[in-house]
Legacy VTK file of the C-alpha trace (Angstrom):
# vtk DataFile Version 3.0
C-alpha trace
ASCII
DATASET POLYDATA
POINTS 458 float
266.972 -38.530 26.489
263.641 -39.648 26.657
261.471 -36.753 25.520
258.034 -36.220 27.073
256.552 -36.555 23.579
257.871 -40.427 23.828
255.046 -41.454 25.786
251.346 -40.685 25.853
250.113 -39.210 28.965
246.874 -40.512 29.863
244.758 -38.858 32.704
242.472 -41.957 34.695
240.433 -41.851 37.495
241.278 -42.912 40.978
239.056 -45.977 40.455
241.138 -46.517 37.080
244.157 -46.414 38.838
243.353 -48.603 41.471
242.345 -50.840 39.028
246.086 -50.674 37.444
247.857 -51.002 40.602
245.659 -54.431 41.151
247.147 -55.776 37.743
250.779 -54.590 37.982
250.892 -56.327 41.324
249.473 -59.089 39.558
251.962 -59.384 36.584
254.845 -58.689 38.744
253.951 -61.809 41.389
253.592 -63.769 37.691
257.162 -62.649 36.857
255.854 -60.346 34.075
257.695 -57.182 34.969
257.699 -55.928 31.251
254.260 -56.014 31.033
253.565 -54.891 33.935
255.706 -51.803 32.675
253.222 -51.421 29.893
250.495 -50.860 31.979
252.176 -47.764 33.445
254.576 -46.492 31.017
251.133 -44.286 28.959
250.406 -42.850 32.520
250.378 -39.243 33.707
254.117 -39.437 36.270
251.964 -38.220 38.671
249.900 -41.402 38.350
252.339 -43.582 37.757
254.589 -42.627 40.742
251.387 -42.911 42.507
250.787 -46.627 41.914
254.784 -46.995 42.337
254.948 -45.528 45.660
252.622 -47.858 46.847
253.787 -51.173 45.380
255.185 -53.161 47.815
259.098 -52.805 48.160
260.099 -55.867 46.399
257.396 -55.151 43.449
258.776 -51.402 43.177
262.211 -52.338 42.419
261.284 -55.126 40.097
259.347 -52.766 37.830
262.160 -50.121 38.203
264.514 -52.698 36.944
263.048 -52.895 33.777
262.647 -49.384 33.050
265.146 -47.697 31.355
267.159 -44.751 33.535
265.732 -42.380 31.290
262.057 -43.272 31.774
262.630 -42.980 35.508
264.276 -39.158 34.756
261.075 -38.256 32.679
259.122 -39.401 35.545
260.655 -37.226 38.059
261.221 -34.481 35.522
257.366 -34.111 35.181
256.470 -34.658 38.594
256.193 -32.113 41.236
259.297 -31.996 43.523
257.325 -32.759 46.414
255.627 -35.670 45.251
258.790 -36.801 43.497
260.873 -36.402 47.016
257.846 -38.829 48.040
258.332 -41.446 45.503
262.128 -41.266 45.638
262.203 -41.937 49.426
260.861 -45.280 48.619
263.336 -46.336 46.048
266.818 -47.832 46.161
269.955 -45.420 46.626
271.010 -47.386 43.420
268.167 -46.649 41.211
267.385 -43.301 42.438
270.781 -42.344 42.184
270.955 -43.761 38.097
267.391 -41.599 37.532
268.406 -38.389 39.124
271.998 -38.312 37.630
270.073 -37.812 34.263
267.670 -35.083 35.686
268.040 -31.115 34.961
270.817 -30.577 38.123
268.484 -28.262 39.593
265.473 -30.595 39.415
267.536 -32.939 41.361
268.557 -30.539 43.577
265.037 -29.725 44.467
263.921 -33.310 44.853
267.021 -33.873 47.422
266.108 -31.332 49.331
262.585 -32.488 49.933
264.269 -35.742 51.274
265.533 -36.909 54.746
268.879 -35.647 55.638
271.241 -38.596 55.448
269.414 -40.101 52.408
269.786 -36.791 50.455
273.379 -36.761 51.474
273.907 -40.430 50.469
272.044 -39.759 47.047
274.154 -36.330 46.525
277.548 -38.359 46.794
276.331 -41.223 44.488
275.486 -38.479 42.013
278.903 -36.503 42.627
277.420 -33.734 44.494
279.113 -32.950 47.204
277.529 -33.997 50.376
278.467 -30.668 52.052
277.052 -28.426 49.869
274.492 -25.912 51.230
272.375 -26.871 48.383
271.666 -30.495 49.321
271.276 -29.194 52.643
267.309 -30.378 53.344
265.274 -27.813 54.503
261.949 -28.435 56.508
258.945 -29.335 54.589
256.948 -27.091 56.750
258.366 -23.951 55.922
257.936 -21.662 53.050
261.637 -22.228 52.267
261.098 -26.057 51.979
258.042 -25.479 49.025
260.007 -22.418 47.217
261.689 -22.831 43.689
265.091 -20.934 43.235
264.355 -20.441 39.535
261.543 -17.890 38.429
261.076 -15.035 36.391
262.559 -11.482 37.303
263.003 -8.317 35.591
264.821 -5.318 36.583
262.615 -2.126 37.366
264.765 -0.005 34.411
264.204 -2.620 31.692
261.544 -2.841 29.040
258.592 -5.599 28.400
260.756 -7.236 25.867
263.457 -8.142 28.382
260.679 -9.547 30.528
259.704 -11.679 27.518
263.466 -12.725 27.260
263.737 -13.640 30.780
261.216 -16.034 30.649
261.955 -17.686 27.434
265.123 -18.671 29.324
262.674 -20.730 32.104
260.735 -22.287 29.421
261.948 -25.454 30.571
260.672 -25.168 33.978
257.808 -27.089 34.586
256.122 -24.062 36.984
253.286 -21.923 35.992
254.342 -18.743 36.829
251.218 -16.147 36.584
254.009 -13.028 37.502
257.492 -11.604 36.626
259.112 -9.954 39.707
260.999 -6.716 39.576
264.173 -6.870 41.583
266.859 -4.132 41.986
270.575 -4.913 41.740
270.644 -6.306 44.736
267.626 -8.601 44.336
265.600 -6.489 46.752
261.968 -7.063 45.605
260.196 -4.043 44.470
257.148 -5.570 43.270
255.372 -7.470 40.136
253.936 -7.921 37.025
251.087 -9.898 35.704
251.553 -12.390 32.758
248.672 -10.444 31.155
249.640 -7.201 31.144
253.481 -8.944 29.830
251.197 -10.014 27.033
249.167 -7.063 26.008
251.823 -4.418 26.332
254.045 -3.488 23.435
257.901 -4.996 23.578
259.416 -0.921 24.339
256.719 -0.700 27.159
258.808 0.486 30.873
258.435 -2.022 32.972
257.942 0.815 35.307
254.422 1.454 34.013
253.326 -2.153 34.816
254.538 -2.611 38.295
252.190 -3.694 41.406
253.061 -4.341 44.599
253.629 -8.149 45.559
251.605 -9.691 47.897
252.136 -11.037 50.892
256.221 -11.848 50.406
257.025 -14.285 53.309
260.179 -14.985 54.982
261.838 -18.309 54.646
261.015 -19.722 58.037
257.260 -18.830 57.431
255.299 -22.490 58.466
253.725 -24.139 55.661
250.252 -23.660 57.609
250.456 -19.725 57.324
251.787 -20.119 53.257
248.434 -22.149 52.991
246.514 -19.432 54.776
247.549 -16.511 52.799
247.083 -18.340 49.652
243.444 -19.199 50.420
242.385 -16.047 52.424
244.117 -13.459 49.671
243.384 -15.886 46.571
246.902 -15.789 45.524
248.371 -17.655 42.899
251.959 -17.983 44.355
254.317 -16.292 46.777
257.647 -14.821 46.904
259.903 -16.033 49.519
262.381 -13.092 50.913
265.328 -12.647 53.076
266.050 -9.381 54.586
264.177 -8.418 51.492
265.656 -9.966 49.007
264.138 -12.302 46.691
265.771 -15.870 47.183
262.708 -18.094 46.345
258.961 -18.235 45.026
256.287 -20.825 45.973
254.340 -21.574 42.622
250.302 -22.293 42.727
250.835 -26.061 42.459
253.263 -25.956 45.815
250.569 -23.608 47.673
247.761 -26.358 46.938
250.021 -28.916 47.852
250.753 -26.882 51.248
247.231 -26.403 51.425
246.527 -30.343 51.171
249.248 -31.281 53.439
247.805 -29.039 56.003
244.579 -30.039 55.938
245.800 -33.947 55.712
247.881 -33.038 59.128
244.714 -31.539 60.601
242.871 -34.563 60.239
245.556 -37.009 61.057
245.990 -35.095 64.450
242.397 -35.133 65.401
242.887 -38.681 65.025
246.045 -39.134 66.699
247.787 -40.519 63.996
250.199 -37.316 62.624
253.133 -38.857 60.745
251.444 -42.180 60.098
250.457 -43.450 56.483
249.355 -47.313 55.306
252.474 -48.133 54.045
255.021 -46.562 56.420
257.336 -48.606 58.696
255.568 -50.721 61.348
257.975 -49.404 64.359
256.575 -45.695 63.461
253.434 -46.189 63.285
253.678 -48.250 66.882
255.357 -44.862 68.239
252.340 -42.967 66.731
249.711 -44.789 67.762
250.258 -46.480 71.084
251.175 -43.541 73.101
247.786 -42.363 72.376
246.014 -45.853 72.545
247.530 -46.028 76.196
246.450 -42.413 76.926
242.594 -43.617 75.828
243.194 -46.371 77.632
243.452 -44.389 81.211
240.358 -42.469 80.116
238.336 -45.504 79.715
239.091 -46.347 83.233
237.975 -43.026 84.391
234.444 -43.637 82.486
234.575 -47.267 84.219
235.218 -45.709 87.742
232.592 -43.602 87.048
229.879 -45.965 86.148
231.413 -47.865 89.451
229.859 -45.485 91.364
226.827 -46.736 90.701
227.111 -50.166 90.867
224.111 -50.475 93.416
221.912 -48.422 91.227
222.734 -50.835 88.420
221.956 -53.699 90.925
218.614 -52.467 91.299
217.488 -51.826 88.152
220.048 -53.893 85.385
218.112 -52.540 82.180
220.247 -49.288 82.482
223.246 -50.993 81.584
221.876 -51.290 78.499
221.448 -47.739 77.677
224.401 -46.610 79.083
226.415 -46.279 75.313
223.278 -44.448 74.031
223.836 -41.298 76.215
227.700 -41.459 76.009
227.645 -42.363 72.345
225.534 -39.625 71.529
227.473 -37.016 73.827
230.764 -38.587 72.224
229.098 -37.801 68.433
227.988 -34.415 69.094
231.263 -33.232 71.179
233.082 -34.743 68.175
231.263 -32.925 65.643
231.553 -29.296 67.563
235.310 -29.965 67.446
236.215 -30.646 64.029
234.269 -27.684 62.827
236.063 -25.244 65.539
239.401 -27.082 64.824
238.877 -26.531 61.000
238.001 -23.033 61.926
240.800 -22.067 63.683
243.053 -23.453 60.846
241.459 -21.382 58.432
241.433 -18.386 60.291
237.855 -17.861 60.174
237.620 -17.245 64.014
239.638 -14.354 64.044
237.621 -11.743 66.362
234.858 -13.830 67.210
234.722 -14.003 71.059
234.722 -17.272 72.913
231.495 -16.862 75.203
229.569 -16.304 72.032
230.958 -19.250 70.366
230.089 -21.218 73.371
226.747 -19.768 73.660
225.850 -20.367 70.151
226.970 -24.436 70.639
225.344 -24.672 74.130
221.846 -23.510 72.273
222.505 -25.882 69.410
223.441 -28.510 71.972
220.386 -28.005 74.028
218.152 -27.864 70.214
219.679 -31.424 69.500
219.433 -32.795 72.849
215.781 -31.816 73.205
214.875 -33.977 69.701
217.331 -36.722 70.548
215.992 -36.764 74.074
212.704 -37.165 73.352
213.542 -39.596 70.623
215.120 -41.573 72.707
212.364 -41.427 75.547
209.836 -42.900 72.869
211.748 -45.587 72.170
212.667 -46.587 75.756
209.002 -46.361 76.555
208.037 -48.346 73.676
210.753 -51.037 74.305
210.794 -51.349 78.125
207.205 -50.364 79.101
209.112 -48.152 81.730
208.203 -44.077 81.481
210.030 -43.157 84.315
213.268 -44.917 82.499
212.450 -42.818 79.292
211.950 -39.793 81.460
215.639 -40.690 83.077
216.934 -41.284 79.661
215.239 -38.229 78.035
216.757 -35.977 80.487
220.283 -37.139 80.716
220.782 -37.235 77.044
219.497 -33.372 77.070
221.954 -32.561 79.352
225.157 -34.546 77.774
224.191 -33.382 74.204
224.196 -29.534 75.844
227.803 -30.231 77.605
229.088 -32.101 74.463
228.157 -29.118 72.400
229.881 -26.552 75.083
232.843 -29.143 75.532
233.379 -29.257 71.790
234.057 -25.754 71.377
235.843 -24.972 74.554
238.296 -27.506 74.742
240.221 -26.515 71.733
239.947 -22.849 72.403
241.622 -23.497 75.735
244.111 -25.433 74.848
244.994 -23.157 72.251
245.314 -20.306 74.841
247.579 -22.570 77.005
249.878 -23.294 73.893
249.003 -26.619 73.135
247.818 -27.784 69.765
243.746 -28.424 69.860
244.482 -30.505 67.009
246.162 -33.255 68.792
244.653 -33.325 72.330
241.152 -31.762 71.882
239.400 -35.515 70.503
240.958 -37.286 74.080
239.530 -34.589 76.357
236.554 -34.560 74.429
235.294 -37.979 74.231
236.585 -38.200 78.224
234.155 -35.458 79.329
231.281 -36.513 77.450
231.702 -40.166 78.687
232.038 -39.544 82.039
229.423 -36.647 82.094
226.814 -38.839 80.345
227.345 -41.579 82.881
227.130 -39.078 85.905
223.675 -37.411 84.196
222.209 -40.910 83.461
223.100 -42.610 86.696
222.737 -39.812 88.893
219.200 -39.032 87.895
218.713 -42.838 87.719
219.491 -42.921 91.639
218.011 -39.745 92.447
214.977 -40.989 90.724
214.919 -44.457 91.810
211.576 -45.132 92.757
210.361 -44.021 89.780
212.328 -46.812 87.410
211.587 -49.762 89.893
LINES 1 459
458 0 1 2 3 4 5 6 7 8 9 10 11 12 13 14 15 16 17 18 19 20 21 22 23 24 25 26 27 28 29 30 31 32 33 34 35 36 37 38 39 40 41 42 43 44 45 46 47 48 49 50 51 52 53 54 55 56 57 58 59 60 61 62 63 64 65 66 67 68 69 70 71 72 73 74 75 76 77 78 79 80 81 82 83 84 85 86 87 88 89 90 91 92 93 94 95 96 97 98 99 100 101 102 103 104 105 106 107 108 109 110 111 112 113 114 115 116 117 118 119 120 121 122 123 124 125 126 127 128 129 130 131 132 133 134 135 136 137 138 139 140 141 142 143 144 145 146 147 148 149 150 151 152 153 154 155 156 157 158 159 160 161 162 163 164 165 166 167 168 169 170 171 172 173 174 175 176 177 178 179 180 181 182 183 184 185 186 187 188 189 190 191 192 193 194 195 196 197 198 199 200 201 202 203 204 205 206 207 208 209 210 211 212 213 214 215 216 217 218 219 220 221 222 223 224 225 226 227 228 229 230 231 232 233 234 235 236 237 238 239 240 241 242 243 244 245 246 247 248 249 250 251 252 253 254 255 256 257 258 259 260 261 262 263 264 265 266 267 268 269 270 271 272 273 274 275 276 277 278 279 280 281 282 283 284 285 286 287 288 289 290 291 292 293 294 295 296 297 298 299 300 301 302 303 304 305 306 307 308 309 310 311 312 313 314 315 316 317 318 319 320 321 322 323 324 325 326 327 328 329 330 331 332 333 334 335 336 337 338 339 340 341 342 343 344 345 346 347 348 349 350 351 352 353 354 355 356 357 358 359 360 361 362 363 364 365 366 367 368 369 370 371 372 373 374 375 376 377 378 379 380 381 382 383 384 385 386 387 388 389 390 391 392 393 394 395 396 397 398 399 400 401 402 403 404 405 406 407 408 409 410 411 412 413 414 415 416 417 418 419 420 421 422 423 424 425 426 427 428 429 430 431 432 433 434 435 436 437 438 439 440 441 442 443 444 445 446 447 448 449 450 451 452 453 454 455 456 457
């Protein structure tokens, strides 16, 4: 078995990782897999896994083929199980089974639980683990049960500090940095917790009852990942106990809480762009299923904007120069609306809007939109006047810009609030709605005002 000390772990930057990844791909293309492995073997397991996961399938299989099973197992043992599961999903069943057979059974189960169900059962059978074993059944990664570990330090309330330290030493091979020892009774009911610093500062014969403090935010196993991340940020927690009927069944360590927060923030960003569930190296069919429906919906909304423009064909025919400024008004409104939308969705995700009235929020964004509109309206009017030597066009353009920026602020704040109230995920649908409203309103304002003031422009 390869010991951790057999490899020197070098911490590198993302730029250095990119350089190494390019060199590894070059060496594999030249058929020098062993030199490619030498580029990786001194890296931290997290960097090694990230680079391997990003390699093309044939390159990945080529380099794993020259790695010893012990080396692959060592990589998995020192990775976050969530990260290890992502790397595992990109390895062949044979290679993965061979590696997991060398890993601590508990670590192997942690990885299997975080893999797709059918693949997890296939690998479980290959390593001799019954496919119908409840431990192998995958748990949704968007719940507390999907992030928890099932081996954690505990102590009975009638015991003393030395007993807690003995229990900690039994978990010395675990790779999780626990900050508390959990106090449970004979039925595993959670009573409280003891901080590591208190254990370190107390005498061996000190009773545990003198050190017990309440456990902050114990969560049921089905608690959504988003709520776990919110609790961690809001209460500055280092770990979360997971309970079932009051019984302590797992603990979410600090590193896993960080993973939950990163995953939540990433998902919010992807949802705003309507590409949630997609990845740069994912299956092509999956990317099509993720993106094409929203592109189709967006096409329909662009036709709505085009229809709005078509209502003013006679005006455009008389003053062709108006067409040159259509993207200016609509584009600025879209950017303004997206800025507000992004901030509101982020505030929703972080729970920053608790207790804030919608009217106050909308009023604030309206005022902000008007301020932005005044500045941008004056700026675009000056540009139009100098460029086209037409004061009437400049006036129309400035007023339209003012109105659309105000509309963008209200829409960017109001749409996600409305969608949340009617039960629709604001991160998924808001961007399309806000963009459509700002485009249509921008065209209506600009061309409508131009039609009404056509004598000032011609």
